[in-house]
N, C-alpha and C positions, 0 to 999 in steps of 0.2 A: 358418273365417277370415271376417272381414268385408271390406268393400271396401278399406279402408285396408291391412289385412294382406296382401291379395292383391296390391295395388299395390307394397307394400314388398318382398314376396317376388320379384315380377317384376324389380324394380330390382336386388335383391341377386343374383339369378341372372345378370342381364346383367353386373353388376359382376365377378363371379367368372369368368364366361366370358371377358370381356375381359382380366381380370387374367392368366389362364392364357396367353392369346395373346401379351400383351405380354412376360411373363416368359420364355416358352419358345420362341417362334417362331424366334428367331435362334440360340439355343444348342441347342435340342432340337426341331428342326422335325419329326422323325419322330413325336414325341408329339402335336403339334398335328394332324398328318395323321391319326393314329389316332383322336383325339377327334372329328374331323369325320366320319370313316368310321363311328364308333360312333353319332354323332348321326343320321346318315342311315340306317344299317342296323339299329340297335337303339335307337331313340329312347327307349323306355320305360326301359331301363337307364341311358342317358345322363342322362335327366331326373331319375331317382331319385338319382343321384350328385350332380348339380348342385344339386338341391333340398336334399339332406342338407348339402351344403357351405354353401348359403345359410342354412340353419337353425342349423348348429352351428359355422360358421367353420372354424378349424384344428383342432378337437377330434380329428378322425380323420386328420389329415394327417401325423402323426408328424414325423420330421425329414427326410422326403423326399416332398413332395407328389406328384411324378410316380409313384413306386412305389405310394403309397397309393391314388391315383385309379385306377390300372390294376388293382390288386388288387380294389378295390371293384367295378369293371366286370366283371372276369373271374369273381369269386366273387359273382355277383349274388344268389345264394340266401342269402347272409349279409345279411339285411335289417335294417331299423332295430330291430326287436324283438330280434334276435340281438345287435346292437351295444350296445343299452342294457341288456339283461337278462343277457347272458353275456359272458365274456371271449374269445369266439370269434375276433373280428378281432385282438385283441391277441395271442392265441396264434398265429394265422396269421402275424402280423407277426414275432413273436419267432422262430418256427420258420424262416421263409424267409430272414430277415436273418442268422440264425446258420448255418443248414445249407444254404442255397443253393437253386437252382432245383428240383433233383430231390426236395426235401422236400415239394413240393406234393402228392405222392401221398398224404400223410397226411391231406389234406383232400379226398379224392376224392368224398366224399358231397355236396360243395357245388359241384361243377363236372363237366361232362360228360366221360366218359372219352376221347372223341375229342379234346376240347380239351386235356386233360392230355397226351396223346401228342404233340399238335402243339406245345405249349409246351415240352415236354422235349426233343423230337427236332429241332425246327427251330432251327438255329444262331442265327439272328437274330430269334427270336420277340419279340413285344412285351414279354413278361415278362423275357426275357434282357436286352433293352436297358434296361428299367427298373431291373433289379437291377444292371446294370453302372453305371448312373448313381449308384445308392445306394452301392455298394461303392467306386467310384472316389474319391469325396470322402474316405471314411474311410481308404482304403489310402494315398493321397497323404499324408495327415496322419501316418500311422504311419511311412511311409518317411522323412519329414522329421524326425519325433520321434526316430528311431533312426539318423539320419545314413546312410541307405542310398541310394546313388546309383542313379538310374534308367538304368543302362547297358544298351544293346542291348534296349530295350523290356522291361526286366525287370518293370516295373509292369504292363504289358499282359499279359504271360505269367501273372503271378500273378492278375490281375484276371479273366481268362476262366475260370481254374480255380476261383477263389473263387465266381464267379457260379454255376457248376454244382454245386459240392460244398460250399460254405460255407467259413467261415474256417479251421477246423482242417485239414481235408483239402485244401482248395484252396491254402493257403499252402505246402504241402509241395512244390508244383511248382517253387519256387525255392530249396529247401533246399540243393541242391548247387551253387548258383551264387553264394552269398555265404558269407562266413566263418561258421563255426559259432557264434561268439560273437554275431555280429550277428543270426543267425537266432534264437538263443535269446532275445535281447532283443526281437526282433520278436514272437515267440510269446508272451512274457510280457506285452507291451503289449496284444496281442489278448485274452489271458485276463483282463487287468485292465479293459480298456476296454468290452467288450461282454458284459454279464451274466456276470461272472466265475464265479459258482457253476454256471451252466448249462454253461459251457465246460469248467470243470475236471472236472466229472462225466463229460462226454462224452469229454474228452481222455484221462482215466484209463481209460475203457472201451476206447478205441481202441488203447491201447498194451499192453493185456493180451491 
């Protein structure tokens, strides 16, 4: 990089850092606290993610920047080369957003075993909170789409289970609390909305 490129990169990094603070400080303060902790305690990883964001913009942000940023920090061994030459991050994203928190064990080569145990077993781990944010948006939409009332914190009950076990196994937590027809409609919506082929194959395996 020449001097102008370095200056531009510095400005872009400051821009995205400020953008995260403005967007999430009031709605997801825990996320900003985590970023600051990472910046202080693991600055190399933080800078790598921030620089990648400055270079590529929203390319790796998917539809939930909070979850994407946290995954990039936690799975720091999935570096730029892996991102550009392989579908590793895409596969990780697809797996964890379909199958939930416990599915990270499938990517144990890219994260310390101690960290995996902490993320899976700690109820309010940083990844649990990030996944909750991701699934919350989608679950509320599905409830509205299928005219399911959020009575007695029904959505929260489903949400916590979906975070841990993914859509298919997690949604079963509310199967007995709503009419069978509504549950069938909800399940159909999930199968159609989120990588239908992936879900149909896994759902068929689960019922046999």
